[in-house]
KOLLOVEX-401754 format. One line per 8 residues: number of its first residue (from 0); their letters; for each residue x, y, z of C-alpha. Coordinates in steps of 0.25 Angstrom, whole numbers, plus 5000, padded with zeros to 4 digits. Layout:
NUM = A = X/Y/Z ~ ...
This chain:
0 = MFCALDFG = 4942/5066/5072 ~ 4946/5061/5058 ~ 4958/5055/5052 ~ 4965/5053/5038 ~ 4968/5038/5035 ~ 4978/5034/5025 ~ 4976/5019/5023 ~ 4988/5015/5014
8 = TSNSAIAI = 4992/5002/5007 ~ 5005/5002/5014 ~ 5004/5013/5025 ~ 4993/5020/5032 ~ 4991/5033/5041 ~ 4981/5040/5048 ~ 4980/5055/5052 ~ 4971/5063/5062
16 = PDTAGAMQ = 4970/5077/5067 ~ 4979/5081/5078 ~ 4975/5090/5089 ~ 4978/5103/5081 ~ 4969/5097/5069 ~ 4981/5094/5060 ~ 4982/5080/5055 ~ 4992/5070/5061
24 = LVELEAGH = 4996/5056/5056 ~ 4993/5046/5067 ~ 5005/5038/5072 ~ 5000/5024/5069 ~ 5013/5017/5074 ~ 5024/5022/5083 ~ 5031/5033/5075 ~ 5023/5030/5062
32 = TTMPTAVF = 5011/5038/5056 ~ 5010/5028/5044 ~ 5008/5013/5046 ~ 5009/5001/5037 ~ 4995/4997/5032 ~ 4997/4983/5038 ~ 4989/4974/5047 ~ 4995/4961/5053
40 = YFADATSA = 4985/4951/5058 ~ 4991/4942/5069 ~ 4988/4927/5068 ~ 4989/4926/5083 ~ 4977/4933/5089 ~ 4985/4935/5102 ~ 4994/4945/5094 ~ 4983/4956/5094
48 = CPGLTGPP = 4988/4970/5095 ~ 4983/4977/5108 ~ 4970/4985/5106 ~ 4966/4978/5093 ~ 4954/4970/5091 ~ 4951/4960/5080 ~ 4962/4951/5074 ~ 4976/4954/5080
56 = TAFGRAAV = 4982/4964/5071 ~ 4994/4973/5069 ~ 4995/4985/5060 ~ 5006/4993/5052 ~ 5020/4991/5056 ~ 5016/4981/5067 ~ 5009/4973/5057 ~ 5021/4973/5048
64 = AAYVDGLE = 5030/4969/5059 ~ 5021/4958/5064 ~ 5022/4952/5049 ~ 5037/4954/5049 ~ 5039/4948/5062 ~ 5032/4935/5057 ~ 5020/4935/5066 ~ 5009/4926/5062
72 = GRLMRSMK = 4998/4934/5055 ~ 4994/4942/5042 ~ 4999/4955/5037 ~ 4990/4964/5029 ~ 4995/4975/5021 ~ 4991/4983/5008 ~ 4977/4982/5013 ~ 4973/4994/5005
80 = SILGSPLI = 4975/4987/4992 ~ 4964/4978/4996 ~ 4954/4989/4996 ~ 4946/4988/4983 ~ 4949/4973/4981 ~ 4940/4961/4983 ~ 4949/4957/4995 ~ 4944/4969/5004
88 = DQTTDIGG = 4931/4961/5008 ~ 4938/4947/5009 ~ 4944/4941/5021 ~ 4959/4937/5022 ~ 4966/4928/5032 ~ 4973/4936/5043 ~ 4979/4924/5050 ~ 4974/4916/5062
96 = GRGAKYLD = 4963/4910/5055 ~ 4957/4924/5054 ~ 4952/4932/5042 ~ 4949/4947/5040 ~ 4943/4955/5029 ~ 4952/4964/5021 ~ 4943/4976/5024 ~ 4943/4973/5039
104 = IVAGYLKH = 4959/4973/5038 ~ 4959/4987/5032 ~ 4949/4991/5042 ~ 4957/4986/5053 ~ 4969/4994/5049 ~ 4961/5007/5047 ~ 4956/5004/5061 ~ 4970/5004/5067
112 = LKTRAEAL = 4973/5017/5060 ~ 4960/5023/5065 ~ 4963/5018/5079 ~ 4977/5024/5079 ~ 4971/5037/5075 ~ 4960/5037/5085 ~ 4970/5035/5096 ~ 4978/5047/5092
120 = AGAPIHRA = 4965/5055/5090 ~ 4959/5051/5103 ~ 4946/5050/5096 ~ 4938/5041/5086 ~ 4940/5044/5071 ~ 4929/5042/5062 ~ 4932/5052/5050 ~ 4943/5049/5040
128 = VLGRPVFF = 4949/5052/5027 ~ 4955/5040/5021 ~ 4965/5040/5009 ~ 4963/5032/4997 ~ 4971/5029/4984 ~ 4966/5036/4971 ~ 4963/5021/4967 ~ 4962/5010/4976
136 = VDDDPLRD = 4960/5001/4964 ~ 4964/5005/4950 ~ 4954/5007/4938 ~ 4942/5001/4946 ~ 4933/5012/4953 ~ 4924/5002/4959 ~ 4935/4995/4967 ~ 4941/5008/4970
144 = AQAQAALA = 4928/5013/4976 ~ 4927/4999/4984 ~ 4941/5001/4989 ~ 4938/5015/4995 ~ 4925/5009/5001 ~ 4932/4997/5007 ~ 4942/5007/5014 ~ 4930/5016/5018
152 = AAATQVGF = 4923/5003/5024 ~ 4936/4999/5032 ~ 4937/5014/5037 ~ 4922/5014/5041 ~ 4924/5000/5048 ~ 4934/5006/5057 ~ 4926/5018/5061 ~ 4928/5029/5051
160 = SDIQFQYE = 4914/5035/5047 ~ 4918/5047/5039 ~ 4928/5043/5028 ~ 4934/5052/5017 ~ 4943/5047/5007 ~ 4955/5055/5000 ~ 4964/5050/4989 ~ 4978/5047/4995
168 = PIAAAFDY = 4986/5056/4985 ~ 4977/5067/4987 ~ 4980/5066/5002 ~ 4995/5066/4999 ~ 4993/5079/4991 ~ 4987/5086/5003 ~ 5000/5082/5010 ~ 5008/5088/4999
176 = ERRIATEQ = 5000/5100/5000 ~ 5004/5103/5014 ~ 5019/5106/5010 ~ 5017/5115/4998 ~ 5014/5130/4997 ~ 5011/5131/4982 ~ 4999/5126/4973 ~ 5004/5113/4966
184 = IVLVADIG = 4999/5101/4958 ~ 5004/5088/4965 ~ 5004/5074/4960 ~ 5003/5065/4972 ~ 5009/5051/4971 ~ 5004/5043/4982 ~ 5010/5029/4980 ~ 5008/5019/4991
192 = GGTSDFSV = 5007/5004/4993 ~ 4994/5002/4985 ~ 4991/5014/4975 ~ 4998/5025/4968 ~ 4990/5037/4968 ~ 4992/5051/4961 ~ 4984/5063/4963 ~ 4986/5077/4957
200 = VRVGPMHA = 4982/5088/4967 ~ 4982/5103/4967 ~ 4988/5107/4980 ~ 4993/5119/4988 ~ 4989/5129/4998 ~ 4977/5134/4991 ~ 4971/5120/4991 ~ 4975/5114/5004
208 = ARVDRKAD = 4964/5120/5013 ~ 4953/5114/5004 ~ 4945/5102/5009 ~ 4940/5098/4995 ~ 4952/5096/4986 ~ 4945/5089/4975 ~ 4948/5101/4965 ~ 4963/5100/4968
216 = ILANHGVH = 4964/5085/4965 ~ 4967/5085/4950 ~ 4969/5070/4948 ~ 4971/5057/4955 ~ 4975/5043/4950 ~ 4982/5031/4955 ~ 4985/5016/4953 ~ 4984/5004/4962
224 = VAGTDFDR = 4999/5002/4961 ~ 5009/5006/4972 ~ 5019/5000/4982 ~ 5013/4986/4985 ~ 5013/4984/4969 ~ 5028/4988/4969 ~ 5030/4977/4980 ~ 5023/4967/4972
232 = RIELAAIL = 5031/4970/4960 ~ 5044/4969/4967 ~ 5040/4956/4974 ~ 5036/4950/4961 ~ 5049/4955/4954 ~ 5059/4953/4965 ~ 5054/4943/4976 ~ 5044/4933/4970
240 = PKYGYGAC = 5053/4928/4959 ~ 5061/4921/4970 ~ 5048/4913/4973 ~ 5045/4910/4959 ~ 5038/4922/4953 ~ 5041/4923/4938 ~ 5048/4909/4938 ~ 5046/4898/4928
248 = GPSVAGAP = 5042/4884/4931 ~ 5049/4872/4925 ~ 5048/4869/4910 ~ 5040/4857/4907 ~ 5042/4849/4894 ~ 5049/4860/4887 ~ 5038/4870/4889 ~ 5041/4884/4893
256 = AREVPSGV = 5042/4886/4909 ~ 5030/4893/4914 ~ 5031/4904/4925 ~ 5026/4900/4939 ~ 5012/4904/4943 ~ 5013/4919/4947 ~ 5000/4921/4955 ~ 5006/4918/4969
264 = YFDLATWH = 5017/4928/4967 ~ 5008/4939/4963 ~ 5000/4936/4976 ~ 5012/4935/4984 ~ 5016/4949/4979 ~ 5002/4955/4982 ~ 5001/4958/4997 ~ 4986/4956/4999
272 = LINTVYNP = 4987/4943/4991 ~ 4999/4937/4998 ~ 4990/4929/5008 ~ 4982/4922/4997 ~ 4995/4914/4993 ~ 4995/4908/5006 ~ 4981/4901/5004 ~ 4984/4886/5007
280 = GRVAELRG = 4978/4881/4994 ~ 4986/4891/4986 ~ 4999/4887/4993 ~ 4996/4873/4990 ~ 4994/4876/4976 ~ 5007/4884/4975 ~ 5015/4872/4982 ~ 5010/4863/4971
288 = MRGFYANP = 5016/4872/4961 ~ 5031/4869/4964 ~ 5032/4862/4950 ~ 5029/4876/4943 ~ 5042/4881/4948 ~ 5055/4878/4941 ~ 5063/4883/4953 ~ 5058/4876/4965
296 = AHHDRLMT = 5064/4887/4974 ~ 5054/4897/4969 ~ 5042/4888/4973 ~ 5049/4885/4987 ~ 5050/4899/4990 ~ 5036/4902/4986 ~ 5030/4891/4995 ~ 5039/4897/5006
304 = VLTERLGH = 5032/4910/5004 ~ 5018/4904/5004 ~ 5019/4894/5015 ~ 5026/4904/5025 ~ 5018/4916/5020 ~ 5029/4925/5016 ~ 5022/4932/5005 ~ 5020/4945/5013
312 = ELAARAEQ = 5035/4945/5017 ~ 5039/4944/5002 ~ 5030/4956/4999 ~ 5036/4964/5011 ~ 5050/4961/5006 ~ 5046/4966/4992 ~ 5040/4979/4998 ~ 5053/4981/5006
320 = AKIDVADG = 5062/4978/4993 ~ 5054/4989/4986 ~ 5057/4999/4997 ~ 5072/4995/4997 ~ 5074/4998/4983 ~ 5064/5010/4983 ~ 5076/5021/4983 ~ 5085/5012/4974
328 = GATRIDLS = 5095/5001/4977 ~ 5092/4986/4979 ~ 5088/4976/4989 ~ 5088/4961/4992 ~ 5075/4955/4996 ~ 5077/4945/5007 ~ 5069/4933/5004 ~ 5076/4923/5014
336 = HTERSLSA = 5063/4921/5022 ~ 5058/4912/5010 ~ 5072/4906/5007 ~ 5085/4907/5013 ~ 5094/4918/5006 ~ 5083/4921/4996 ~ 5083/4936/4991 ~ 5079/4945/4980
344 = ALDERQAA = 5085/4957/4974 ~ 5078/4970/4971 ~ 5083/4984/4966 ~ 5077/4997/4961 ~ 5078/4993/4947 ~ 5071/4980/4949 ~ 5060/4986/4958 ~ 5058/4997/4947
352 = QAIEADMA = 5056/4986/4936 ~ 5046/4978/4945 ~ 5037/4990/4948 ~ 5039/4997/4934 ~ 5025/4995/4930 ~ 5019/4999/4943 ~ 5027/5012/4943 ~ 5023/5015/4929
360 = RIVDAARL = 5008/5014/4933 ~ 5010/5023/4944 ~ 5018/5034/4936 ~ 5007/5033/4926 ~ 4996/5035/4937 ~ 5004/5048/4941 ~ 5004/5053/4927 ~ 4989/5050/4925
368 = AATQAGLK = 4986/5058/4938 ~ 4992/5070/4932 ~ 4985/5068/4918 ~ 4972/5067/4925 ~ 4974/5080/4932 ~ 4977/5086/4918 ~ 4991/5089/4921 ~ 5004/5087/4915
376 = PSQIDALY = 5016/5081/4923 ~ 5022/5095/4923 ~ 5010/5101/4930 ~ 5012/5092/4942 ~ 5019/5101/4953 ~ 5023/5090/4963 ~ 5023/5075/4965 ~ 5020/5071/4979
384 = FTGGSTGL = 5024/5057/4982 ~ 5018/5049/4994 ~ 5015/5035/4997 ~ 5025/5024/5001 ~ 5028/5020/4987 ~ 5033/5034/4982 ~ 5046/5030/4990 ~ 5049/5021/4978
392 = RLLATRIA = 5059/5030/4971 ~ 5056/5023/4957 ~ 5042/5027/4958 ~ 5043/5041/4963 ~ 5053/5044/4952 ~ 5045/5039/4941 ~ 5033/5047/4946 ~ 5041/5060/4947
400 = AAFPTARA = 5047/5058/4933 ~ 5033/5058/4927 ~ 5031/5072/4934 ~ 5045/5078/4932 ~ 5042/5093/4935 ~ 5034/5089/4948 ~ 5041/5091/4962 ~ 5041/5077/4969
408 = VRGDRFAS = 5038/5078/4983 ~ 5038/5066/4993 ~ 5027/5065/5004 ~ 5027/5056/5016 ~ 5026/5043/5009 ~ 5017/5037/5020 ~ 5010/5049/5026 ~ 5007/5059/5015
416 = VATGLGLH = 4993/5053/5012 ~ 4989/5052/5027 ~ 4994/5066/5029 ~ 4986/5071/5017 ~ 4973/5063/5021 ~ 4975/5070/5035 ~ 4974/5084/5028 ~ 4962/5080/5020
424 = AQRWFGR = 4955/5074/5033 ~ 4958/5087/5040 ~ 4952/5095/5029 ~ 4940/5086/5027 ~ 4936/5083/5042 ~ 4941/5096/5048 ~ 4932/5105/5039
């Protein structure tokens, strides 16, 4: 028995062979074969989910629901972004006076996926193909290797003994290959929550049966910029100005007013750093900075966020606002949980301005992938879009414009990589 595991920044999936030998995605939650990459640690030890050991924990949609319902505890998301960073070996507070290493948090989530797969398989699973981005970390081969090693360590910790890695956009190319009858060169755009990866792959019926596809991989390139970065930019542009970001302090003795310190706002907009702003010493320091704000309401709102620990809620509302304007239109972001009647506006134009620099980097990465393959844009036959962030119309349109003669094809935004990893696992372990 073997599996293919797509551990994503925002969503994850796992596939195993069915009774006929074909690969099937495991139902991780009722009616869902993909699950948010989220873990909730309950502060109350009596809230433990049945059958689980260790700190009381919920996963996926149940984890998000526990957070939304206001239960006491700690929600962890975007754990993949911690791989390759110094945080991976550090311990973080998970509530109730308990701590956990980030590596153990990743391992706990992988264990949950493995347990669900083994329940369906009716047998232990020790062999796995794991997906990985082209670059966990940009322009730093050492940290990139450390990130893969950390993921391998987490997988080993939960009982996988034979581990193979495959690039996620290559896996998506295998998924695309299933649906074509001619030889093509495809540029796979796999843009998720943490990374934007591009691979140029030769695909078609003549190549599909090969186990070793190295010769068909013409180039791959990526940048560590994607959906969570968009959320961060939108939060800074549309939400956090209501709490003082970018505001000026009072003028003193005719001197020009200075901008209020911005460090706390950048941390509030970065999911895995939000909890750092709740440190009592830091809260006390920020409470004493009231005089830095020309508008006392900004400081009052900021302190409400810190004392009531609402940072993750603000980040979630930024993410939802991005989704709401993804296909055009406008939305109002309800911020009344911090001040009665408070809200912020966001439309597609504002979102585009906020993420313009990030989009430009992503499009440049797509062009560079083709260049590294020795190809002109006109020589790309198809663009295959996968990953949750390709649902952002602005971004998909910009990438398509860089390859005007290529046919744009949309895969399953959340399952194409897992399906392709399953095909690769079937070829690799089924030899």
